[in-house]
Structure formats: structure tokens, C-alpha cells
N, C-alpha and C positions, 0 to 999 in steps of 0.2 A: 415445360421442360421434358424432354424425352428421357427414356431410360438410358440411352447411350450417353447423352449429355451428363446425366447424373453420375454415371459410372466414371466418365472422363474427369469430371470435377472432383469426385471422391478420390480417384487415383492421384490427381494433381495435389490435393491437400494432404494426402498420406505419404507422398513420395519422400519428402525431407525427413519426417519423423522415422520412416523406415530406414533411410540411409543412416541416420544417427544411431539407430539401434543395431544395424548390421555391421557398420564399420568397426566398432570396438570388438565385435566377435571375430571379425576377419583378421584384424591387426592386434589381437590380444597379446601375443608374445612381445611384439615390439613396444606396445603401450606399457606392459609390465616392466620392461627394461627401462623405459623412459621415466616412469613413475619412481622406480627405485633409485634412479640417479637424481631425481628432483627432490627426494626426501632430504631434509637437511639436518646436518649435525651442527652446522655453523649458522649464526644469525648475522646478516649483513646490516650493519648499523648505518645511520646517515653519514654521508661522506665516503661510503665504500668500506669502512673498517669492518672487520669480521671478528667475531668473538665466539669461540667454541664453548661447549659445556664445561670442558676442563678449565678453560680460562675464567669462566664465570665462577666455577667452584673455587678456584684459587683466589679470585677477587673476594669472594665471600669469606674465605679463610683469613685473609688479611684484615677485612673489616671486623670479623668476629674477634680477632686478637686485639683490636682497638677498643672494643666495647667494654664499658664498665660492667663488671660481673655482678648481676643482681643477686641478692640473697635468696637462696633456694628455700622456698617454704612449701613443702609438699602437702601441707594441710589443705590448701585450696585445690589440690589435684586429686580427683577421685580415683578409685581403683579401676573404673572403666577406662579412664584416660591412660593409666599405667598399663593396662592390658592392651590397649590399642598400640601404645609405644612398643611393647614387647612383640606384638604381631608384625609391626613395621620393621623392627630389627631383624626378625627371622626372614621376612620377605626379601630383605636386601640381598640375601645369599642366592635366592632362586630367581627373583625378578627385580633387579635393581631399579629399573625405570619405573616399575609399579610402586616400589617402596618410596621413591622420590615423590611421586604424585600423592600418595597417601600421607607422607610426612608433611607435605605442604598443606594438605587439607586440614591437618591438625593446627597449623599456624592460622589458617583461615578461621577455624573455630574460635581460637583465642581472640582474633580480631573482631569476630562477630560478637563475642561476649562483651568486649570493650565498647563496641558500638551500642549495644543494648544499655550498658551502664551510662553511657553519655547521651542516651535517648536519641541516637541517630537512627534514621530509617534503615531497615534491613538492606536496602539496595544502595547504601552509602558506598562511595568510592573508597576503597581501602587505602590508596595512596593519600587521599585527602585526610582520612581519619588519622593515619600515622603522622601526617604533618601537624594536625591539631594536637596530638599527644606530644610531639616534639616541642611545639610552641608553648605548651603548658609545662614543659620540663618534666614530663612523665616518662619519656624515653629519651635516650641520647640520640644525636644525629646518626651515629654509627648503626643503631638499631633500624632506623628508617632506611638507611642506605643498604643494609644487609637484606631487608625485606625486598627491595627492588632488584637486587642482584639475584637473590634466591628465586624470585618469581621468574626472572628471565632464564635462569638455569633450569628451573622446572619445565618451562615451555620448551627449551631445547631438548631436554630429555624425553618429554612426552611426544614431541613431533619428530624426533630423530630416528635413525635406524635401530632396529631391535638389537639387543646385546651390545650396544655401544657403551653404555654405562657399566662400569665395573662395580663389583661388590664394595671394594674399598671406597670408590667415589660416592656410592649410595650411602655408606656408613658415615662419611664425612658430611654429606648433605644433611643427613638425619641429625648429626651432632650440631650442625649450624641451626637447624630447625628447633632443636631443644633449647639452644641458647636464646634464640629469638622468642620462643614461647615463654621462657623464664623471664625475659625482659618485659614481655607483655603482661604476664601475671603480676610482676612487681608494679607495673603501671596501674593495673586493676586494683591492687591493694592500696594504692595512694589515693584513689578516687573516693 
């Protein structure tokens, strides 16, 4: 193989990767506009139905009102958890979408504690775990449904436009998280 053939083949192999690298730089303003339009605040459900964060939050509010109110026992809640809750409440005013993500992480922690009590593997499916808790009458069906709606709302908030979620909506989401965590703690106490 001659040097010219080698250079020719090298250029042939590098042409498409270079095009892929150069095109985004050339069309950066247009791509930024397109990406900002593609970011979603709404989730398209099967059948073409759409549900926005606000609609999910309202669905969660309705479900939360149907839940049996577990007895609050703060004895099982450490000061660290209370401090995290306070931080999340303060964050709601400055970064509501971030507060939503952090509030849901706290729900995830409660579910993980339950999984450990039930000796389920760390990687257990949360939906399946909640179904098991419901089947054992440790949580009511509304708690299971609230988890699903809240997870969907969290995803919409996390993947939507910045500043779409209001402080009021974040505070309502946090309230629903607290209600769900209380139901999960009550289930933990029954085990």
C-alpha cells in the first residue's frame, strides 16, 4: 500500500466522523431551538392522550385525599430525615424542579428500607414491591396509585423546561411525598 492510498483510505474513514462533529457546530443555533422545542412538559400516553405535570399533580392530590391517613409516628424518623425534609422545603422556593426530584428520592429511601425489611434484593422493582405491600394489606391501593402518579410527575418535572414548576406545585408535590412516606413508614411498623 502506498502512502497516497493510505492517506486516501484514512480520509475516507474519517470523513463521516468529521461531518458529524462539524455539523452540530455549524447549525448550533438551529439545533438549540429544536432541542428546546422537543423538551417536554407533557407526556404522551398510549393512545395519544397527554398528561402534563399539573394534571399529574392534581391526580396525586385526588388520590392523596382518598388515602387512609396513617398514624404519624416520628419516633422512626431520625433528625437527619427531618433535616433533609427542611432542606427540600427551602429548595422549593428557589429550584422547585430540584425540590421535586429530592422529595421523590426520600420516597425511594423509604421504599428501599421496606425492601430490606422484606429481604428483597436492592435492585427490586419498586412497583412490584408496592404491589406486594398492597397484597399483604400493608398499604392501601391509593398509596400504590399515588406512587405511580408521583413517579410520573417527577419524571415530567425532571425532564421538562426549567422554571415550569412553580413553588406552589413543588410544595404540593412535597406534601404528597410526605403523605406517601408516612404510609410507607406505617407499613414498615406492621412488618
